[in-house]
N, C-alpha and C positions, 0 to 999 in steps of 0.2 A: 665431582661436584661442579668443577669449573666447566667441564664439557656440557653438563646438563644446563647450566646457566646460559652458555653460548647458544645451545639449541633453542631454548625458550626465547632468548633475546632476539635471535635471528627470525624466529616466527613472528614475534611481536613487531619487529621492524618491518617485516613484509605486510603485516596487518594494516599498517598505516601508510604504506606506499601505494602507488597506483597499479601495482602488479596484481595478477590473479592470486587470491588467497584461498588455499584448499584447506578447509577445516579438518577433513579426514587426515591429511598429512600433518597438520599442526598437532592434532591430538596424538597421532602415532609417534611424533617426535618426542612428545612429553612422556608417553608410556614407555617407548623404547629406551629413553635415557634415564628412566627412573630405576633406582635400586630397589631391591626386594623390600627393604624396610620403609621405602617411600609410599608403598601401597598399604593403606590402613583400612580397617573395617569401621565404618561410621554408622551409627544408629539412624535408621530412616526417619525417626522422630526428630532428629536434630537437624534435618535438612529442610531448607525452604527454597522456593523457586527463585531463580534469578529475577531480581526486580525489573530487569530490562527485557524479560522474556516477551517477544512479540506475539507468540502463539497463545490464543485464548481458548481454543478448542482442540481436542485431540481425537484422532481417528480411532474409534473404539475397536474396529476390526483389527487394525495394525497393533493396537495395544494388547489385544487378546492373543495375537500371534506371538508377540514378544514375550508375553506372560507365560505362554505354553513352553517357549524355548527356554526361559529362565528356570521354570519348574524342572525341566529335563536336564539342562546343562549348567545351570547357574549363570551368574553374571560374568561373562567372559572378559569383557573390557571394562576396566574401572572408570568411574565417572571422574570429572575434574571439578573440584570445589575450592571455594575461598573461605577462610575462617572469618566469621563475623562476630558481632557482640554476643548474639545468641545463636550458638550452633554454627552451621555452615550454609553458605549460599551456593547453589549449583551454577557452575560456569558452563559446563557442557555435559549432557547426559540426562536431561529432564525426563525424557520418555523412558529411559532405562530405570530411573528411580521410581517412576509411577508403576511400571510393570513389575518391578521387584516387590513393591508393596502389595500389588494385586496377587502376586504369587505366594504371598504369605511370609516373605522374608522379613527379618527384624533389622538387618544391617546390610550394607552394600560396600564393596571395595571401592576405594576412592584415593585420588592423589590430591593433596592439598597444595595449592599454589597461591601466590600473592598477586592479585590482579587489581589494577585501578578500576574505578567505576566505568571509565570510558572504554577500557579493554574488555570488561565484562559485557557491556552493551554490544560492542562490535562483534565479539565472538558469538554471542547469543543470536544476533541478527543473521550473521553469516551462516551459522550452523543450520538455522531453520530454512533460510533461503536455498542453500545448496542441497539440503536433504529433502526439499519439497514437502515439508510438513505443514506449510501455511496455507490457509485459504487465500483467495485473491485479495481480499481487503486487508488481511494481516500482512500479506506480502507487500502491498502498496505502502502501508504504514511503515513497514520495516525499511523499505527503500528510502522513504522520506526521512526517517530517523537517521539512517546512515549518511545521507546527504547533509543533514543539518549538523550531526554530531562530528562527523569526520571531515566536514567541509569539502565534499566531493562534488564534481560536476556530474551530469548524467553519463557522459562518456567515461569518466574515471570509474564510476560505480559499475557500469556495464563491464568494463575490463576486469574489475576486482571480483565480480560474482560469476564471470564467464557467460554473460548473456549479451544479446545484441542491444545496441542503443535504442532501436525501435521498440524492442520488448520493454525496456525500462520506461520509455516515454509512454507507451500504451498503458502499462500498469499504473504509473503515477496519475495518468489521466482519469482513472476511476475515482480518485479522491475528490475530483471536482463535481461528481454527481451528488444529488441529494441523498441524504441518509436512507430514505425509503427505498431508493433504487439500489444503493449499496447493499442493503439488507436482502434484496431480491437476488442480487448476484451471489452473496454469501450462501443463501439457502438453496441456490441452484435453480431458482425459478426462471432466471434469464442467464444467458451465457456471457462469457467474456466478449465474444464477438458482438453480441447484442449491445453490451455496455459501451464498447468502443464506438458503435454507430450512434447510440443515444447521446454520447458526450459531444457530438458535433452540433447539437442544438445549443442555443444560448440561454434559453429560458428554463428555469427549474421546474415550473409547472408543466411545461411541454414535455420535459424529460420524464417526469412521473407519469403523465398521461400516456406517453408512448410505451413506457415500460409495462403499464397495466394492459395496454392493447396487445403487447407481445404475449402476455400470459393468457389473457381472455380469448384471443383469436389464434393462438398458437402460430405466431408469425415467425418466419425464418429471418436470418440476417439479411438475405437478399431482399426480402419483402421490406425490411426497415430501410435499407439503402434506397430502394425505389420510392418509398414514401417520402423520405427526406429530400432526395434529389429532385423528385417530381413536384415537390411543394404540396403534396396531398395533405400531409399532417398539418403543416403551417396554415393551409387554407381552412381546415376544420377548426383549428384553434382560433383563427382570426374571426370566423363566423360566430363562434361561441362568445368571444370577447365582445364583439359588436353588439350582441343581444343584451349584454349586461352593462354596457358602457353608460356611465353617468351622463344624462342629457346635457348638463352644463359643460362637460368636457367636449361633447359633440359640437356645441355652439362655438366654443373657443377654437376648436380645430377648423371649423368652417371659416371663421373670421380670419385666422392666420393663413389658411390656404388661399383665400381670396387676396389677401394683402401681399403674400410672399410669392404666390404662384407655384407652390409645390405641395406635395401631399404630407403636410405636417401631422404628426400624431401626438396626442396628449395622453400619456400613460399615468400610472399611479402617482409617481413623484418626478416625472420627467417630461420634457418636451423634445421630440425628435424632429429635426429638420433635415431631410435628405437633400443631397445635391449631386449633380451629374459630373461636374468638372470644376477645376480651379476658377474658371471664368464664371461659372454659375454660383460658386461660393462668394466671389467678389460682388456679384449682383445682389445676393441675399444680404450680405453685410451692409451694402449701400442702402438697401431698403430699410433695414432696422437701425440705420445711422451709426454704424460701427466702422471706424477707419483703422485698418491694419495694413502695413506694407507686406504683401505676400510674395 
């Protein structure tokens, strides 16, 4: 019993360190150190999903494959659960439990362990990230949850999940996109490469418009990069916005441009005054009668 506690404790200690955490090894240590009477049969009706489960959709084809395997060989590796007020919560093994139910089983072998909420969340996130069961948006949300919950930097998260820092940064960048664009990534209408390129734009409307162009015109990632770097897309958007700009805002823009001597833009709720250098900024501040020591 003491050995088993040490094995579990060591795993959990690693879970909250900055080292790589291998979920497969963690589960294996729990199973290998479990005595025969530690593995119990639990009714599938008593199980409920880990409330911190990041995965919202399951690959039906993979589930069918696992279901066929369970029908033929049974559930080879027990799932890991935590006792709750009503039944049990799944810590690791969500897909196995679903496949077991699809296979017509009434119960499943399980090892009951006591986990804190933070440990349950972390194990669930890491299990799905490392086993590549998440779509790109779920993966991005899982990264964000781990950073927020475990107080990790992007570098620390990258080490823990065995990915590069650039991969983590790129995935997290998807969350800055409008929900409509995120849905297009999830459904496979646009690729991760497309999404990374789109995220370089600053305006949400531009990002949605460009995503729609990708779908409608079957544009490649290189096409998108050329559009963005060449200013083609921004030019089109600018023309469209000029056509619908409120005439009163045009008058204000013209007055400000004449007074300040730069291309002032009046948008929905902002006035943008560009400048070329610190000296030019000082000139503008002097014109609008603001004195600041720069």
